[in-house]
C-alpha positions, 0 to 999 in steps of 0.5 A: 276044118283044120285049125293052126296056131299062128302063121307059118314062116312060109306057106305050103299052099295058096289061100283064099283069105279073110281076116277078122275077130269074127266075134259071135259069127253074126249074119254080117260075118256069115255073108262074108264067109259065104263069099269067101267059100264061093271064091275058094271053091271057084279057085280050088283053094282052101277057104281060110280065116285069119283071126286073133287071140286075144282081141286087140283091145284086151291087150291094150285096154283090158278094162275097156275091151268089149264083152265077148260074144263067143269063146274061142272054142265056140267061134271055131265051131261056128266057123266050121259050121259055115264051111270054112276049111282052115283057121289060123289063130294068131296070138295078138301080142305086142310083137304082132302089134308092132308090125307096120302095115307093109310088114303085115302084108309081106310077112303074114299075108304073102309069105306066111299064107300065100294069099291069092284072093283076099276078102275083107270088110270095107272098113278094115284097118291093120298094122301098127297104129291101124295104119293100113287100109283098103287102098293100101291092100289094093296097092300091095295086092297089085305088087304081090299078085293077089286080088283084094275084094271089099265085103260091104256092110250087111244091114238088118232093118236099115241098121248095120249088122255088127258085133257091137250091135249084138252086144248093145242088144244083149246089154239092153235085154233085147234078146229077140233083136240079138237073135235077128242079128246073129241068125240064132239065139245067143248061147253060152256054153260051159260045163256043169259044176258043183255050186253052193246048192242054195237053189236046191234048199229053196226047192229050185235046184239049178245047174251051175255052168262054168263061165269062162268069160270075165265079163258076159255081154248080158245079165239078169234072169231069162227064159232059156233052153239047155242043149246037150243033156237030152234028145232035145232042148230043155226049157228053164229059167237062167240067171247070170250075174254081170256088173254087180258081181264084177264090182264085188270082185266075184266071177260071173255065175250062170245058173239054170233051173230046168223045168220038170227035170231032176237028173245028175248032170254034173260034168256035162258040157251044155249050151244055154240058149237065151231067148227072152229077158224077164228082169234085171239082177236084184238083191233080197233081204231074206231067203224067203224073199228070194224063194218067192221071186224064183217062184215068180220067175219060174211061173213066168218062164212056164208062161213064155214057153206055153205062149211060144207053143201056142204061137207055133 
């Protein structure tokens, strides 16, 4: 998959295109991408995604911006796995936001990407003040000779599949429902860094994972697996701080105690797959109280994976 920063002044090839943030690349996104790729193959053109960095709400209302489900790196890897040929990562800034809907179509879609076939969600809005809609796209498509197709909502159990629905499930601790919407377990990827090594002094050493997201979409203690350091996923107890850390001005911290594992993995890039929530965050009056709770968490994680093996 080819990744481009921005959009060229003038395209060198026509495209079959979709537009969106694609945060999490959930089942709804995948259904749209499957349509995109099928149409691109039929027209012998590259299946192309136009996405934005940062999320528009991170520019205009950073305090109200949604928690990200995936980093840009993760999103690009997921898009590549879906079979996308090209991604244009367009920097979302005030200059781009000031483009009228008509300017966006003429400058970005027609001149910059030479769109031949455009597939968007049926609620897609674009341009300054979100002034453009599907009807305008169809009208301008006729003027500039490209086809506009609506991808209708994908639902699961009667509920709309969306990034917001995934965030809500994660915030509620319903990891199982989040997995149903994503089509996979929720993952945070990062590099193993040196920490304060408190866990080691308590008898429960942890891998400290660098979290680049300022506000992760979930918090608490979880049964999880870690991929990237062994032939298969390793089970563990994962703890990630959320709102309480932000309130105290601290960065989110992701720590994982791997069961029956003792190896130096500093510097490794790993994927932490969140499978089941055990409990919310809590504070403890002493290290002994913390140690006792960690022991209970580790026992609960062992029970979770033992039950999972029994069911399978």
